[in-house]
C-alpha positions as CSV (number, residue, x, y, z in Angstrom):
1,M,19.8,-72.4,-39.0
2,S,18.1,-75.7,-39.2
3,L,19.1,-78.1,-42.0
4,T,18.0,-81.3,-40.2
5,R,15.2,-82.1,-42.5
6,R,14.2,-85.8,-42.9
7,K,13.9,-85.6,-46.6
8,L,17.4,-84.2,-47.0
9,M,18.8,-87.0,-45.0
10,M,16.9,-89.6,-47.0
11,Q,18.1,-88.2,-50.3
12,S,21.6,-88.2,-49.1
13,A,21.6,-91.9,-48.7
14,A,22.1,-92.1,-52.5
15,V,25.4,-90.4,-52.1
16,A,27.0,-93.6,-50.8
17,A,26.2,-95.3,-54.1
18,L,28.0,-92.5,-56.0
19,A,31.1,-92.3,-53.8
20,T,34.2,-91.9,-55.8
21,G,36.7,-92.6,-53.1
22,K,37.7,-88.9,-53.1
23,P,40.1,-88.4,-50.2
24,F,39.3,-85.8,-47.5
25,A,41.3,-82.8,-48.3
26,A,42.0,-81.3,-44.9
27,F,44.4,-78.4,-44.3
28,A,47.0,-79.0,-41.6
29,E,49.7,-76.6,-40.3
30,A,52.9,-77.8,-38.6
31,P,52.2,-78.4,-34.9
32,E,53.2,-75.6,-32.7
33,K,55.9,-76.0,-30.1
34,A,54.9,-75.0,-26.7
35,P,57.3,-73.0,-24.6
36,E,58.3,-75.0,-21.5
37,Q,55.5,-75.2,-18.8
38,R,53.0,-73.1,-20.9
39,I,49.5,-74.3,-21.8
40,K,48.1,-73.6,-25.2
41,W,45.1,-71.4,-25.7
42,Q,43.0,-71.7,-28.8
43,N,39.8,-70.2,-30.1
44,W,36.5,-72.1,-30.8
45,S,37.5,-73.1,-34.3
46,G,41.0,-74.0,-33.3
47,W,42.6,-71.7,-35.9
48,Q,43.8,-69.0,-33.5
49,S,46.2,-70.0,-30.7
50,S,49.0,-68.9,-28.5
51,F,51.0,-70.0,-25.4
52,P,50.5,-67.2,-22.9
53,E,52.8,-66.8,-19.9
54,A,49.8,-66.4,-17.6
55,R,46.1,-67.2,-17.8
56,L,44.1,-65.5,-15.0
57,A,40.4,-65.1,-14.1
58,P,39.7,-62.1,-11.9
59,A,36.5,-61.9,-9.9
60,N,36.1,-58.1,-9.6
61,A,37.5,-54.8,-10.8
62,A,40.1,-54.7,-8.0
63,E,41.6,-58.1,-9.1
64,V,41.5,-56.8,-12.8
65,A,43.6,-53.8,-11.7
66,E,46.1,-56.0,-9.9
67,I,46.5,-58.3,-12.9
68,I,47.1,-55.3,-15.1
69,A,49.8,-53.9,-12.8
70,S,51.7,-57.2,-12.2
71,S,51.2,-59.6,-15.1
72,P,53.1,-60.2,-18.3
73,K,52.2,-58.0,-21.2
74,P,50.4,-57.7,-23.5
75,I,47.2,-58.4,-21.7
76,R,44.2,-59.6,-23.7
77,P,40.7,-60.3,-22.4
78,V,38.8,-63.5,-23.6
79,G,35.2,-64.6,-23.4
80,T,34.5,-67.9,-25.0
81,G,36.8,-67.6,-28.0
82,H,34.2,-67.2,-30.7
83,S,36.1,-64.6,-32.6
84,F,37.9,-65.9,-35.6
85,T,40.4,-63.0,-36.0
86,A,43.5,-63.0,-33.7
87,L,42.0,-60.7,-31.1
88,V,43.1,-62.8,-28.1
89,P,46.4,-64.5,-28.9
90,T,49.3,-63.2,-26.8
91,D,52.6,-64.4,-25.2
92,G,51.7,-62.3,-22.2
93,T,48.5,-62.7,-20.2
94,I,45.1,-63.9,-21.2
95,M,42.5,-62.7,-18.9
96,S,39.3,-64.7,-18.7
97,L,36.0,-62.9,-17.9
98,D,34.4,-66.1,-16.7
99,R,34.0,-64.9,-13.1
100,L,32.5,-61.5,-14.0
101,T,29.0,-62.7,-14.7
102,G,25.3,-62.4,-13.8
103,V,22.6,-59.7,-13.7
104,L,24.0,-57.3,-11.1
105,E,21.3,-54.5,-11.0
106,T,18.0,-53.7,-12.8
107,N,15.9,-50.5,-13.2
108,E,12.2,-51.3,-13.4
109,D,11.4,-47.8,-14.7
110,T,13.9,-47.6,-17.6
111,L,14.1,-51.3,-18.3
112,E,17.8,-51.3,-18.1
113,A,20.0,-53.9,-16.5
114,T,23.7,-53.9,-15.5
115,V,25.4,-57.2,-16.3
116,G,28.7,-58.8,-15.6
117,A,30.9,-58.4,-18.8
118,G,31.6,-62.1,-19.0
119,S,28.0,-63.2,-19.0
120,K,27.1,-65.6,-21.8
121,L,24.2,-64.5,-23.9
122,G,22.4,-67.8,-23.5
123,D,22.6,-67.5,-19.7
124,L,21.0,-64.0,-19.5
125,G,17.5,-64.9,-20.7
126,A,16.2,-66.5,-17.6
127,P,17.5,-64.1,-15.0
128,L,16.4,-61.1,-17.0
129,E,12.9,-62.6,-17.5
130,E,12.6,-63.1,-13.7
131,R,13.2,-59.3,-13.4
132,G,10.6,-58.5,-16.1
133,Q,13.2,-57.7,-18.9
134,A,14.5,-59.2,-22.1
135,L,17.3,-58.2,-24.5
136,I,15.8,-56.2,-27.4
137,N,17.4,-58.3,-30.1
138,M,20.0,-61.2,-30.1
139,P,22.6,-62.7,-32.3
140,D,22.5,-66.4,-33.2
141,I,25.2,-68.0,-31.0
142,N,24.4,-68.5,-27.4
143,R,27.9,-69.0,-25.9
144,Q,29.3,-65.6,-26.8
145,T,29.9,-63.2,-23.9
146,L,28.3,-59.8,-23.7
147,A,31.7,-58.0,-23.5
148,G,33.0,-59.9,-26.5
149,S,29.8,-59.3,-28.4
150,I,29.7,-55.5,-28.0
151,S,33.5,-55.1,-28.4
152,T,33.2,-56.6,-32.0
153,S,29.7,-55.1,-32.8
154,T,28.1,-58.5,-32.9
155,H,24.5,-58.4,-34.2
156,G,21.3,-60.3,-35.0
157,T,19.0,-59.4,-37.9
158,G,16.2,-57.0,-38.5
159,E,16.1,-53.7,-40.5
160,K,14.9,-51.9,-37.4
161,F,17.5,-53.4,-35.0
162,G,21.1,-52.4,-34.5
163,S,23.9,-54.5,-33.1
164,L,24.1,-55.3,-29.4
165,S,26.5,-52.4,-29.0
166,S,23.8,-49.9,-30.0
167,Y,21.8,-51.0,-26.9
168,V,24.6,-50.3,-24.4
169,T,23.8,-47.3,-22.2
170,G,26.9,-47.4,-19.9
171,L,29.8,-49.5,-19.0
172,E,32.6,-49.9,-16.5
173,L,36.2,-50.7,-17.5
174,V,39.6,-50.9,-15.8
175,T,42.3,-48.8,-17.5
176,A,45.9,-49.4,-18.2
177,K,46.6,-47.3,-15.0
178,G,44.4,-49.6,-13.0
179,E,41.7,-47.1,-12.5
180,T,38.0,-48.2,-12.6
181,V,36.1,-45.9,-14.8
182,W,32.3,-45.7,-15.6
183,C,31.2,-44.0,-18.8
184,D,27.9,-43.3,-20.5
185,K,26.4,-40.6,-22.7
186,D,26.7,-38.0,-19.9
187,K,29.8,-39.1,-18.1
188,Q,33.0,-39.3,-20.2
189,S,30.9,-39.3,-23.3
190,D,33.9,-39.6,-25.8
191,L,35.2,-42.6,-24.0
192,F,31.7,-44.1,-24.0
193,Q,31.5,-43.5,-27.7
194,A,34.7,-45.3,-28.3
195,A,34.3,-48.1,-25.7
196,R,31.0,-49.5,-27.1
197,V,33.0,-51.1,-29.9
198,S,36.7,-51.2,-28.9
199,L,38.1,-54.6,-29.7
200,G,39.3,-54.8,-26.0
201,S,41.9,-52.1,-26.8
202,L,40.9,-49.4,-24.2
203,G,40.9,-51.5,-21.0
204,I,39.1,-54.4,-19.5
205,I,35.3,-54.1,-19.5
206,T,33.9,-55.4,-16.3
207,K,30.2,-54.3,-16.3
208,I,27.8,-53.4,-19.0
209,R,24.4,-51.6,-18.7
210,M,21.9,-52.6,-21.4
211,Q,18.7,-51.0,-22.6
212,N,16.2,-53.8,-22.6
213,R,12.5,-54.3,-23.0
214,T,9.7,-56.5,-21.5
215,P,9.7,-60.3,-22.1
216,H,7.9,-61.5,-25.2
217,R,7.2,-64.5,-27.3
218,I,8.4,-65.0,-30.9
219,N,6.9,-67.0,-33.7
220,K,9.7,-68.4,-35.8
221,R,8.9,-69.5,-39.3
222,T,11.3,-71.3,-41.7
223,W,10.6,-71.9,-45.4
224,V,12.5,-72.8,-48.6
225,M,12.4,-71.0,-52.0
226,T,14.6,-70.6,-55.0
227,F,17.6,-68.2,-55.1
228,D,16.0,-66.1,-57.8
229,E,12.7,-65.8,-55.9
230,M,14.6,-64.8,-52.7
231,M,16.5,-62.1,-54.6
232,E,13.2,-60.6,-55.7
233,Q,11.5,-60.7,-52.3
234,A,14.2,-60.4,-49.7
235,D,13.7,-56.7,-49.1
236,T,9.9,-57.2,-48.8
237,F,10.4,-59.9,-46.3
238,A,12.8,-57.6,-44.3
239,A,10.1,-54.9,-44.2
240,E,7.2,-57.1,-43.3
241,N,8.8,-59.1,-40.5
242,R,10.3,-58.1,-37.1
243,N,13.4,-60.1,-38.0
244,F,14.3,-61.7,-41.3
245,E,17.3,-63.4,-42.6
246,F,18.1,-66.1,-45.2
247,Y,20.7,-68.7,-46.0
248,Y,21.8,-69.7,-49.4
249,I,22.9,-73.3,-49.8
250,P,25.7,-73.4,-52.4
251,F,25.3,-75.5,-55.5
252,S,21.5,-75.9,-54.8
253,S,19.8,-72.8,-56.3
254,M,17.8,-72.9,-53.0
255,C,17.5,-70.5,-50.1
256,M,16.1,-71.0,-46.6
257,G,14.2,-68.0,-45.2
258,I,13.8,-67.4,-41.5
259,S,11.4,-64.8,-39.9
260,H,10.7,-63.9,-36.3
261,N,7.6,-62.0,-35.2
262,E,6.1,-61.2,-31.8
263,T,3.0,-63.2,-30.9
264,E,0.6,-64.0,-28.2
265,E,0.2,-67.6,-29.4
266,P,0.5,-70.5,-27.0
267,L,4.0,-71.9,-26.6
268,A,4.9,-74.5,-29.2
269,P,8.7,-75.1,-28.7
270,A,10.9,-76.5,-31.4
271,I,12.0,-80.1,-31.5
272,A,15.6,-80.4,-30.5
273,Q,17.8,-80.0,-33.6
274,D,21.2,-81.4,-34.5
275,D,23.7,-80.6,-37.3
276,D,23.4,-83.7,-39.4
277,G,22.1,-81.6,-42.3
278,V,25.3,-79.6,-42.4
279,M,27.4,-82.7,-42.4
280,T,25.2,-84.2,-45.2
281,L,26.0,-81.1,-47.3
282,K,29.7,-81.8,-46.6
283,A,29.3,-85.4,-47.7
284,L,27.6,-84.3,-51.0
285,A,30.5,-81.8,-51.5
286,D,33.1,-84.5,-50.9
287,Y,31.7,-87.0,-53.2
288,L,30.0,-85.0,-55.9
289,S,32.2,-81.9,-56.4
290,W,33.2,-83.4,-59.7
291,T,29.6,-83.1,-60.9
292,P,28.0,-79.8,-59.7
293,S,24.7,-80.5,-61.6
294,L,24.2,-83.8,-59.9
295,R,25.1,-82.3,-56.5
296,E,22.5,-79.6,-57.2
297,Y,19.9,-82.2,-58.2
298,F,20.2,-84.0,-54.9
299,I,20.1,-80.9,-52.7
300,R,17.3,-79.2,-54.6
301,S,15.1,-82.3,-54.8
302,A,15.5,-82.7,-51.1
303,L,14.5,-79.2,-50.3
304,E,12.1,-77.7,-52.8
305,D,8.9,-79.5,-51.6
306,L,9.6,-79.1,-47.9
307,P,6.6,-77.5,-46.0
308,D,7.1,-74.4,-43.8
309,E,8.1,-75.0,-40.2
310,T,6.8,-72.8,-37.4
311,F,7.3,-72.8,-33.6
312,V,6.7,-70.3,-30.7
313,D,8.8,-69.7,-27.7
314,T,10.1,-67.0,-25.4
315,S,12.5,-64.7,-27.3
316,W,15.7,-65.8,-25.6
317,K,15.0,-69.4,-26.4
318,V,14.4,-68.6,-30.1
319,Y,17.2,-66.3,-31.2
320,P,20.5,-67.9,-30.1
321,S,21.5,-71.5,-30.5
322,E,24.4,-74.0,-30.1
323,R,26.8,-74.5,-32.9
324,A,28.1,-78.0,-32.8
325,V,29.9,-78.1,-36.2
326,R,32.9,-75.9,-36.0
327,F,34.0,-73.5,-38.8
328,N,36.0,-70.4,-39.7
329,E,34.1,-67.4,-40.9
330,M,34.4,-64.2,-43.0
331,E,31.6,-61.7,-42.7
332,Y,31.4,-58.3,-44.3
333,H,28.7,-55.6,-43.7
334,L,27.7,-53.8,-46.9
335,P,25.5,-50.8,-47.7
336,R,22.1,-52.3,-48.0
337,E,21.7,-51.1,-51.6
338,N,24.7,-53.1,-52.7
339,A,24.3,-56.3,-50.7
340,L,22.1,-58.4,-52.9
341,T,24.2,-57.6,-56.0
342,A,27.3,-58.6,-54.1
343,L,25.6,-61.9,-53.1
344,K,24.7,-62.7,-56.7
345,E,28.3,-62.0,-57.8
346,I,29.7,-64.3,-55.1
347,R,27.4,-67.1,-56.2
348,A,28.4,-66.6,-59.8
349,L,32.1,-66.9,-58.8
350,V,31.8,-69.9,-56.5
351,E,29.6,-72.0,-58.7
352,G,31.0,-70.8,-62.0
353,E,34.5,-71.9,-60.9
354,N,33.2,-74.8,-58.8
355,L,35.0,-73.7,-55.7
356,D,35.1,-76.1,-52.9
357,L,32.4,-75.0,-50.5
358,F,29.3,-76.6,-48.7
359,F,28.4,-74.4,-45.7
360,P,25.3,-72.2,-46.2
361,W,25.9,-68.5,-46.6
362,E,24.1,-66.2,-44.1
363,F,22.5,-62.9,-45.2
364,R,21.1,-60.5,-42.5
365,Y,19.8,-56.9,-42.1
366,V,21.1,-54.4,-39.6
367,K,20.1,-50.9,-38.7
368,S,22.6,-48.0,-38.8
369,D,24.1,-46.4,-35.7
370,D,26.6,-43.7,-34.8
371,I,29.2,-45.6,-32.9
372,W,32.8,-44.8,-34.1
373,L,34.0,-48.3,-34.8
374,S,30.7,-49.9,-35.6
375,P,30.6,-51.4,-39.1
376,F,27.0,-50.1,-39.3
377,Q,28.0,-46.4,-38.6
378,G,26.0,-44.1,-40.8
379,R,24.4,-46.6,-43.1
380,E,21.6,-49.2,-43.3
381,S,23.5,-52.5,-43.8
382,C,23.3,-56.1,-44.8
383,S,25.8,-58.7,-43.7
384,I,27.1,-61.6,-45.8
385,A,28.8,-64.4,-43.9
386,I,30.8,-67.1,-45.6
387,H,31.8,-70.2,-43.5
388,R,34.5,-72.8,-44.1
389,Y,34.7,-76.1,-42.3
390,Y,37.3,-75.9,-39.5
391,E,39.5,-78.7,-40.8
392,E,39.8,-77.1,-44.2
393,D,42.0,-74.2,-45.3
394,Y,39.8,-71.2,-45.6
395,K,42.4,-68.9,-47.2
396,P,41.9,-69.7,-51.0
397,L,38.1,-69.4,-50.7
398,F,38.1,-66.3,-48.6
399,S,40.7,-64.7,-50.8
400,A,38.6,-65.3,-53.9
401,I,35.4,-63.8,-52.3
402,E,36.8,-60.9,-50.2
403,P,37.5,-58.6,-53.2
404,I,33.8,-58.7,-54.2
405,L,32.8,-57.7,-50.6
406,Q,35.3,-54.9,-50.6
407,K,34.3,-53.7,-54.0
408,H,30.8,-53.1,-52.8
409,G,31.8,-51.0,-49.8
410,G,32.0,-53.8,-47.2
411,R,33.4,-53.3,-43.7
412,P,34.5,-56.6,-42.1
413,H,33.1,-57.9,-38.8
414,W,35.8,-57.2,-36.2
415,G,35.6,-60.8,-35.0
416,K,35.6,-62.5,-38.5
417,L,38.5,-63.2,-40.8
418,H,39.7,-60.5,-43.1
419,T,42.9,-59.1,-44.6
420,L,42.4,-55.3,-43.9
421,K,45.0,-53.2,-42.1
422,A,45.0,-49.7,-40.5
423,P,45.2,-47.7,-43.8
424,D,42.1,-49.6,-45.0
425,F,40.1,-48.9,-41.9
426,A,41.1,-45.3,-41.9
427,K,39.2,-44.9,-45.2
428,L,36.2,-46.9,-44.1
429,Y,35.5,-45.2,-40.7
430,P,34.9,-41.4,-40.5
431,N,35.9,-41.3,-36.8
432,W,38.9,-43.5,-37.1
433,N,41.3,-40.8,-35.8
434,D,38.9,-39.8,-33.0
435,F,39.0,-43.4,-31.8
436,G,42.8,-43.5,-32.2
437,A,43.2,-40.4,-30.0
438,I,41.1,-42.0,-27.2
439,R,43.0,-45.2,-27.5
440,Q,46.3,-43.5,-27.3
441,E,45.1,-41.6,-24.2
442,M,43.8,-44.7,-22.5
443,D,46.7,-47.0,-23.3
444,P,49.7,-45.0,-24.3
445,D,52.2,-47.9,-23.8
446,G,50.0,-50.5,-25.7
447,L,49.5,-52.9,-22.8
448,F,46.4,-54.2,-24.5
449,L,47.7,-54.5,-28.0
450,N,48.8,-57.8,-29.4
451,A,50.3,-58.3,-32.8
452,H,46.9,-58.4,-34.6
453,L,45.7,-55.1,-32.9
454,R,49.0,-53.4,-33.8
455,E,48.2,-54.2,-37.5
456,V,44.6,-53.0,-37.0
457,F,45.7,-49.7,-35.4
458,G,48.8,-49.1,-37.4
459,G,51.6,-50.4,-35.1
460,A,50.8,-47.9,-32.3
């Protein structure tokens, strides 16, 4: 998402003249007290944290097994901490996958590659390209690890493309008993079905084999149009482009569309972007929340005449990006036929009640799959993601919006904030009990279950 547009910045200079002296309303919790000689762990946004007794980083499956056998429980794996739910916090052991990285093996005939589970998505592009491969599709944050991404069914956009989990063809994990196990569609197929989206509850994933494709260039186009126009044309854009998504900028009536298409055009890389645009939206919200109409005037007048932007680059340089402005996020995946209606209802609620919000909302398309705990199982889907600046309390806003997403059949992203518990998930996932049986078999004593996962799986 690029909001660093010169005209937006120029228009925002007028905000200073309208400043009302409104204080910054940050949300702060009481500082945590650290147990003696323990170092605090926290996630990317800073909202989730704990003081584990041990923090370890194994270099291979044998070291993983040794840690499982001898370290304080529960044991939770961590990549780069980009999950907003409490998947990682534990008083026991946090196991970093930072040393389990790199492209380990490739198959030129099938275009598959086996990769270290802790590999960051942004670090895989170059070594895969050297071997004549590229990921089929990618999400939009480059620092996420592959294991963390598939374990939460992280996705990009495109009506013909599933989440990263749907491109996994095999994986290795170390079990609660310390055994190293390989599974795929032919070997331990039920375990494979469960392990592709498992929240790190079945064991520690150490290697992942991905179905890839040949390297390719992408033409990325960005344009601006009104909310009403986008509601009319979004499904057409999704059908006509390899990848399509859009952002709605609250209190603006304007959307930003983004398309990706394969091309043979010469390289024309993007100019380096920053996040000044997002912080400008924050300034407008801070100073003009008392007058939504004036706030809309400034944002809309800055955006409505902007020309399209286009650039061309290798796929892995186009899809993911850095996120310099921290936030907390709620994202639900809805049946495609309900999603635009839900978005309209959210807009009516937020703007009708003048709720405090400035981060753009993200709307993406995702293909269905058959993975047991995939939010996309059995249905073509669209995702709606709502962001809240990391220094502000997300709970009132998310509590107001979440019922709309649930009403329209939404399933929450496993790594994004939500309020659902085991009975709710049992109604949403047809194979919930199948997964539970595998989980109980793989980890009968709950070595990998922290407090959050006990709520998710019903206190097992």
